[in-house]
N, C-alpha and C positions, 0 to 999 in steps of 0.2 A: 596385692589379696584381690582375691576371689569377690564379685559381687556379693552383696545381699539380698538376700530375695522373701519376700512372706507373704507367702501363699495360704489362703483362706479359698472357702465358697459356700453354697447354700445347702449342702445336699450332707453336710455331713463330717467329718473326719477320715471315717473308714470307707467314704466313696470311693470307686475303684478310679474314677476319672482325677481325682485330687490325687492318687498317687501313683497312678500313671503318667503325671505332669511333676511332682517332685524326682524321681525316678531321671526326665528327660533333660530336668534344669541341673539337673546334682552333678551333672556332665559339666558344667563350667559357671555353676554358684551354690554358693553357702546356700542354704535353704533352711526356714521356719514354716513350721507352721502353727498355723491358729485359726481354729473354725468351730461350725460350729456342733455340739455332741449331738444333736440329733436334725434331723432335717430339715428346714428356715424356708424351705420355698417360696415365692413371695412373699417374704415379708420385708422386702421397698428396702428402705432405708430407714428402717425403727432402729431405733435404740432404749435399754431398758430402762429408763429416768427415774419409776418406780418400783423399779423391782429385783434384789440380791440379785448378784450372781456368783458363780459357781468355778472354778480354773482345775481341770486335772493336766498333770502332765503326766503325760498316753506314754512318752520313750522319747530318750533326748531328739529333742529337737521338733518335736509333736504336743500339741496343748491341743485340749477339747474344752471348749466355754458353754456354757448352759446359757447362752443367749442367742442372738442373730446376727448374721455376718455383719454388720457394721460393726456391731460389738464388740466383735472379735479385731477386727482394724482398731479402733480405737483404743481398745483395752494395749495391745500389743504395743500401739507407738506410745501411750502413756504411762506403762509402769517399768521404764527405768530400764534397768537392762536385768530384769528379772527374766522378762520372755526374749528380747531381741539384746545382743553384745553391742547394736550400734542401730542406728537410724537405718530405716533398710534401701538401698537403693532403685525398688521397683516393688509393685505389690501386683501377687499375681490371683485371679479369682476363677473358681474351675480343674479342670473341665466337667462342666457343669452337665450332669444327664439331661438333658433338653435342651432344646434352640430359647435365644433370645433376641427373637425378630420384631421387626414391627415396632410397635408401642410395650413390648413386652420389657426393655429395659425399665420402663415407668416403676412397673408390679416386680422386677427381679432381682434378688436380693444375690444372688452371680452379682451383679452391673451393681448393684448398690458398695458389696464390699470394694472393691477396684477405685467405684466414687470416692469412699469416705479417705480414700489416701490423696485420691486427684487434687482434694477441697484442698489437703495441708502440702501441697505440693510439690507430692511421690506423683512420679507415671504411674496408671491404673492400668491392668490389662485384662479385660475378663475374655475367657475363653468359655464357650460354651457347644456343645454336640447333639445330633438330633438321637432317639433313640435308637439302636444299633450298629453306630458306628462303631470304628475301632478305636479305643481310647488312647492303645499306645500310639497310632499315626496322629490322632489326633492333639493329644500331648510332643510327638515331635514336631509339630507343624507348630502349635501354639508356642513351642520352647525356643524355637529360630525366631517368628517375629517376637516375643518379649524381648529376643537377646538383641535385637535388631533394633527396639524402641530405646532399650537401656544404652548403648552404641551411642545413638544420634541427638543423647543429649537432651530432648523435649520431655515437656511433662505433660504427655498428652494421655489422658483418657480413649483406650480404644477396646470395642468389643469385633469380636472374631467366633462366627458359625458355622458350624460343620455341616451339612445334610448326611444323613446316611449313607446314600451313596454318593459319595466323593469320589466327581469323578478328576480331581485330582488340582483343578485350578483353582486360583484365588481372586477374588475380584472386590475391589474397595464400592462401596454401595451408602448409597442413603437409605433411613428407616422405614420401610413399608408401613403397611395396615395391614390385621390378622383382626376378623371378627370370628369372635368366638358366642357358644352356645350358652346367650344369657338369662340362666334361671335358677330360678333357688325352689330345691324339694324340699317337702314339707311329710317329713317322715314320723314315724310312735319305734322308739325305742323299745326292747322286751319287757318295760317295768310298764308303760302307759305312758312317756311323757314324749314330749314332743322336740323335736331336735331338728336342728336346719342345714342343709347342704347346698354349697353352691358352686353355680356352674356345672356345664353339660360339658361334657365329651366332644363335641364340634367344633370348629377350625377353619374357615377359610379367608381366602383373600382375593382380591380381584387383579389385573394387570396392572401394572405398576412399573413403565423400564427406568434401568437401570436403580430398583429398590432389591433391598435384599431379599424379599421374598421371590423376586421373580426369579433373581441368582437360584435359590434354594431351587424352586422348579429347574433348574437348569441341571442342576448339581452340581454348585460351583458355592467352594466356600463364599464367606464375606467376610471384608475387613471395615469396620465401619467405625470413625471418629466422631466420639461423644461431645456435647456444649456442657461442659456447667452454668453456665449464666441462662436463665432460665427468663430475661426478658425478650421480650417483643416488643423489639425499637419498630415495626412498620403500626402498631397500636398507638404510640405514645399521643401521636394528636388526637385520637382519637379519648385514650382516656383525660387531655387537659380538657379534650369540650365538655366532659361532664365536671367538671368543676368552676367554668363559667355561667 
């Protein structure tokens, strides 16, 4: 029996990166797509607990949900055989149009979709590429790595990032730190009502040996294993001191 992959993203089911990965993975696995109907970038791990959701069957094996990336995985895993013929062997998210370096995984809907699977004991793989990257090339790399993850038997959560000017190499790397232009723009719409726009276009990072941001500067792709347990064990003694 061929492996069953559940594929999602945060760019929407029409994303060229998602289509490229579906084609690449279909050579060795059965692929079912459950992805947002529209772009949900930076949705993080939000679940739509207080709003009804609607799902559309776009074609065989492709479903569009008007929810978040995490919603897509949740719905797919808990809908019996309505969307999936059985429990998926692996959940893939991407290829995302944009990088998820440094602290981006905290905000990323792409990473959240893979993490939603990993929280349920299913290996999760998030793939992201810089704008301007060759999605077919990135999808081929991501498909190969995803297959190796599945063959390993590990229940890992991995994040792949590929720069636009990729030199063909792949490094393991820890998360770096990116400083975004943190601003709030106050503007007025054509009807005279005020609205806000968050965040500026700028993004910088400092040198950090062994990080994904350093590898990006060098033109290398990175593979980063992510944790599900957020406990800071080094601060347990401090936390205990607050209770005395």
